N, C-alpha and C positions, 0 to 999 in steps of 0.2 A: 569264282570257275565251274561250271557243270561238267561232269564226265557223264558221257553217253555209251553204254556196252550192250550191242547188238551185232550178230552174226551177219544181218541183212542190211546190205548196202544202200538201200532205198530209203529203209527206216533211219538210219544214221544221218543220211543226207536231210531228211525231212525234217528231223528233230532240231538238227544242226540250224538250219536256216531259221527256223520256228522261233528258236532260242535266242539265237543271234538278232533277229529282227526285233527281238523283246529286250536287247541291249546286256545279252549275258555271253561272257566269255566260255567258248564249248571247247573241250576235247573228246578225241572218240577212241573207242578200242574195239576190236571185232573179236576179241575171245578174253574168258576170265585171266589168263595168263598177262595179256597185253593189259587189261585193265588193273590188275595189281602192281603192274611197273608203274604204271602212273599213280596209282594211289599211293605208293612207298615214297614217290618223288616229289609229290605236290601236297603241301600242308595247308595250302589255300584252298584247297576243295570246299565248296560249298553246297555241295548236292550229286548224289550219282543216280541216274536214271538206267536201269538196267533191264534187260530182257531174263526169261528165266531158263531158257534151253538155247543150248548152242551147236548140238551135235542134232543126229537122226533121233535121238532120245526125247521123250517129251514128257519124261516124269519129274522134271523140276528140278532134281538134285543138284546139276551143275551150276544153278542159279542159288540154290538153298548155300551152296558150298561157297560160293562167291561172296554172299551176303555176310557170314560168318567170317569170311577173311578181311573183307573190308573193313566190319565191327573191330577187329582185333587193332588194325592199324589207326583206323580213323573211328573210335565210338560215338564224336559228337558229331560226324557228318551224316544229317539224313540220307537215306537209301528209298527211291519211289522204285516199286516193281510194275513190271508191263507182262501182263498176262491175258489170256483170251477169256471170255465170260465162263467159256465151258471148264477151265481149270482154274476157276477160281479159288478153290480149295488149294492149291498151290500157293497163291498171295495170304491165304490166311496162316499157312506153315510160316511163311517168311514174315508174317507180321509177330507170330509167337519168337522169331528168332532176331528182331528187332527192326525191322523194316518200318520207315516212317507210315508209308502208306501203298496205295497199289493203284493201278489205273487198267482200265480191259482196254484191248485191241478188237477193233478198230476205235480211236480214242476220238474225242472232240476236242479241237485245239484250244479253244475256251477253257473247258475243262480242265487240260493238262497245266495250262498257263496258271489256272488259279492254284491247281496242287502244288507246282514249283515253287510258285510266290509265297505260298502259306508255310511250305516246309522250309524255305530259306529263312524268310522272316521269325518264324518260331524257333529255329534254332539259333538265331541271333538275339532275340529276345528272352529266351529261358533259357541260358548257360548252363551247364552241369557243374556239378562239384559243390562245392559248399553253398548254402541257402543265403538269399540276401538278405541282409537285415531288416527288421519287419518296420514299416514305416508308422509314422505317428499318426498320421491320419491320409486319408484320401480323398482327393477331390470329386465332386459329381455324384456322391452318393447319399443324399439328403433324404430318401425313402427309405433307406437300409440304417437301423438304429444298432449301435454297439461302438465298442472300444477295444475288444480283447485282441490280442496278440494274434489269436487264428485267424479273426475275422478281417482283419485289416491285411494281412499276409494273404488271405485268399482273396480280397480285392484287389489287392496288387498285380496278383497272378491275371486275374479277370480283365484287369484295365489293359495288361500286355497283350493277352491273348484277343483282346476284342477287335484290335486294328487289323487282324487276319479275318481269312473267312472260315477258321479250322471249325470241323464239329465240336460242340462241347457237350460233356456228360457230367450231369450235376447231381451227385447221389447225398443222402443224407435222409436222417429219420423223418416221418411226417410231422409238419409244423415248423421245420428248422428255418423256412425263409428260400428255399429253391428257386421259387418263382422270381424273387427280389433279384435273388442273384443273376436268373437269367434275364430281367429286365434291365439290370445295370450292365452287364454287357452290350445288348444292344444300343443302348444311350451312349454308352461311349466307343461305339463302332462308328465307321464311316456310312452306317447304313440308318443313322440315328433319326433322319428325317422321315423314313418310310416306315411301313406300317411292323408293329409288334404283334403278331396274331398266336394266341395261346390255345394248344388243343389239348383236352383230357384224353388219352387215348383208352383210359378205363372204360368211358362212357360209349365208345362207339363198336359197334359190332361188326363182325367179320363182314357179312352180307352189305353193312352200308359204308364200309371204310372207302372203298373208291369215289364214290360220290361224293363223301364227306371230305375226303381229301384234294380229289380233282375235278371233282364237280362233273355234273352230266348235261346233256342237252334234252330238249323236250321230246320225249316219246321212246328215250333210251330204254326204259323199262316199264313195267305197267303203270305205276304210280309217279311216273315222272311227266306231271300236267305242265311243266315250265321249264326253264334253263335255272340250273344253279351255280355258283361260283364255287368253285374248292379253295381250301384253307391254303394250299400252295399259291393259286392266283391271287389270293386277297394281302398274301405276304409278298408279292412280287416286288423285288428291290430291296426288301425288310428282312427281320428276323422271323422265324416259325419257332416257336416253343412246345414241343413235345413231351408234353407232361404224363407220367405214369407208363413211360414207354414198356416197364416190365410186363403191363398188363395186356399188351398188344398179342393178338391173335396170331398162332403162327402162321395161318393162311395169309395174314395180312402183312407180315415180316418181310416175307420175300418180295411183297408188291413197294414197300417202303424202302427197302436195299436198293431196287431197282432205280427209283427216283433218284435217291441218294448216291449212288454210283455213276449214273448218267447224265443227272440233274436234267432230267426230260420225262413227260408224262403226258397220257391221253386223257382228253374229257371223255367220260362215258357217251357213247352215241355219236363220237365225232373222230374222224381218222386223222385228223393234223397232229403231230407231235410239237408238243411246247417247250420251251426252255425253262426250267424252275431257278429262277436267280434269287435264290435264297440262302439266310444263314440259317443253319440247322442247330440248336439249343435242346438238347433231352434232358429229364430228370427221372426219377425214381427212388424209390425206399427199398427196392428190393435188392436182392444179391445177383447182381446178373452173371458174374463168373461162375456161382454155383448153378444157376439156371441155364448156363451155357453147359456144363455137366451134365445136368440132368436132361439135355436135348430139348429145354422147354423154350430156348431162346437161341437165335441162330448166331454162330459163331463168328461169320462174316458180317452180319449186321451190327455184332458187340465191338467190332474193329474198326468200323466204318463210323460209328457215333464216337468212338472212345478215344478218338485223337487226343483231345485233352480232357482231362479228369478234376474236377474239381470236388473235393469232400465236405459238405460242411457237419461239423459237432453238433451233438445236441447240445441244448442250451446249458445242461447240468454239468458239460465240462468247458463253457466258457462265461462263467459266473459274472467276470467283468461287465457284460453287455446286460445284464439284469437291473441294475440302478437306471439307467438310460432308458430302455424298455419301460418300466415302471412307471418313470416319468412321463414319458411319451404317452401311454395309454391313458393315465389319469388326465392330463391335459386334453388327450382327444375326448373322452366320457365327458369331463366337465363342459366343453365346449357343445357337444352334441346333446347334452341333458340340461344344459343352461344352470348348470351349478356353481358353486362359489368356488373358488380355489382350492386347492387341498394340499396339504403336505404330506412327507412319509418320513418317519422316524428313521433314524440309522437303525435301530434295533431290529425293525421290520424290514429294512434291506437285507441285512444278516441273515433273518429267518428266512427268508424268502430264499435267499443262497444256498440253503441247506436243502431244499426240496428237492426232488429226483426230476420232476417235470418232464413225463414221459411223454405228455402232449407238446413238449417243447412249448413254442413262442404262442402258439394258439390257447395253451392250457394256461398259462401265465397270463396273457391277455384276458380270460375269460375270469380268472382269479380276481384279478385286480378290477374290473368292471364289477363283479358280483359284490365285491367288498365294498367297492366305492359307493355301490348305490343302495347299500344297505344301511350303511353309515349315516346319520341323520346330518345333513348338512348345517354348518354352523350356522347361526340367524346373520342377518346382515347385521353391520357396526359390531360383530364381537370378534374375537380371536379366529384366524383360521383354523380350520378341522384339521385334525393330524390323524393319520392313519396309523396305529400301532400293531407291534407284532401279533397282539392278541386279536386285533379283527383280522386279520389275514390268516390267523390261526384256526379260527373258529370254522372260515368256509373252508379252509384247506383240510380240515379234518373231517368236515361234512363229505369232501370229495373223496377221501381216503375210505371214509364209511362205506360209500357207495362202490367202491372197489373192491372192499370186502365182500361184498354182498352179490358180486357178479357171479359166482358159482352157486349162489342158492336163489337166483333172482325167481327160476320158475317156481321152486317147492315155496318160496315164500307167499307168492301170489296164490297159488293153489290153497294153500294155508292159512288164506286172510292175513297174513303176516303184511302184506304188502298193499292193504286196502288204504292207506294213508298217501301212497304214493300215486301220480296220476300216470294216464297211459303213456305220455312222452316220457316221463321218466324211467319206466320199465323198458320202453323202446329204446332209451339211451343206454341203458344198462345192458339190454342184451346186446346191441352193436358192441358195445365197449368191451366185452366179455369176449365176443367172438374174435375182434380185431388182436385182444392180447392174445387168445390160444392159438390164433393162427401167424403170430409174429408180424402183422401187418400185410400179409398177402390178401389181398382184397376179393381177389377173385373166390379164393377158400371162403373169404368170411360171406360172399354173397350166395356159395352154393350152400352153405350151412343155415342161412337165414330164408332160402328159399325166394330171394328177389334177384332181379338184373343188377349189375355191376352200375348201371347209368341211376336206377333206383337207390342204391347202398349211396354213391357219391351225393346224393341230393340229401339223404337224411342223415350223413356225416356232417354236411355242410349247417345243415338246420339245427344240430344237435352242437355244433362248434366243435367237434372231436378233432 
C-alpha cells in the first residue's frame, strides 16, 4: 500500500491513477493530520509519497515535521519527498531526517515509478534490525577473489541491491577492488546483457565534461570536427561506473546532478532531450561527508548517489582473503610468463598476513609478481619451487626501505646518493610520497607535482601504485 500526501487534489488524482495502473493499492491524504491517521492505523504501508508544503508557507517545515512523525511510527517505511527544483535544499534537509529519496516537480512518470519500485524493493530486501548471517559463499563472483566474512557479507548485500535500479556508492582505500564490486553489481542485475561503461572522473577536466559524458555534434565547438557519442549514451540500458567521483570539479557536479535527478540530458550542439536509461554506480577513496562539510562536494549530489553505500575494508583488515589472492596471482603470473607451477609455504602466508599493505590488493599483486619472477624457477623434472617467507621478506623490505626514503628522495638525488636509482624509480618515490602526504587526495597530489590529474593517473597505473 502506498500513501500519497498532497494538498493539491489534481496531484493526488494523477498519482493515484499512475500507481494503480502499475498494480499498487493507494491511499490519499490532503493534510499532515489526515496522513498521520492513516500511518497510525495501517501497519502494511510500503511507501509514503509526500509533498513538503500544505499551507501558504513555502519553507517546507510542515513537510519536515510530517516526515519526522512518520519515522517515529513507521521507521522502516521509506518516504519519497516531492519538491520543486528551486527548493531542492528542502529535499536535502529531508534526506538528513531519514527520507529515502526525493523527486522534483514536474516529474517524469517513468522516473517516478522507477524511484517507487526501487524504494519498495530495497525496503523488502534490506530489512532493518539484526544483521543477516554471513553466507558461506556467493554465486557468480568468479572475478572477485576472497572468502573473508566482510567480503562475503558485502557481496550478499550487493547481490540484493543489484536487482533494483538504486544508485550505489562504493567507498574504500585505493586498490581494494571497488571496480570489481561495481562490475559484480552490473553482472547480477537485470542490465547484465547491456554495456558496463567505466569512467574515471579524475581524468576529465571541467571543460570537457559535457562532451565526454553526453557527447557532441559536429561543429558544437571549435575542435568538434565530428560527432561524438557520450558515455551515458554508450551505457544506455546498462550500467555506468563513475570512478573517483570525489575528484569531480564543482562546476561539473551540478551537471551530473541534473542528469541523475531527471534522467535526461542534451548532446552538445543538439536541442533534443534524451533519456538516460542507466544504472549509476560511483566509487571514491575520498571522505565525501567531510568534503560536503568543507563545501567541496555538493550535498544534494551526495544524497543522490549515496542511496546504497558499500564500504570495502582495506586488505589488512580482511586477512582471510590473502591466501586465495596469493594463489590467484601466482597462477596468473606463471601462466603469463610460462613458468612452472609454484607453491607457497604456510609460513609465507602467515608472514604476508602481518604486512600493512597500504596499497591493498595492488600492492600484494606487485609483491607476489616481483617475488615470483625473481625466484629461480625449478628445473624441469625436479621438485616444485616453493616460495618462502624469506623470499617475500626480501622484496617487502626493499619496498619498506623505499618508503623510508620518500622524505629524503630529493636530497638523496642532489647529494648523489640516488645515483643507483633509475629515473622511473625516483618518479615512483616522488608520487608515492605525495600520495601519502595528502592522504590519497589526487587533486592535491597532482598540484604538488605540477602535472594534470590525467597525467597523474597514467603514472599511477604505470608504476602500479
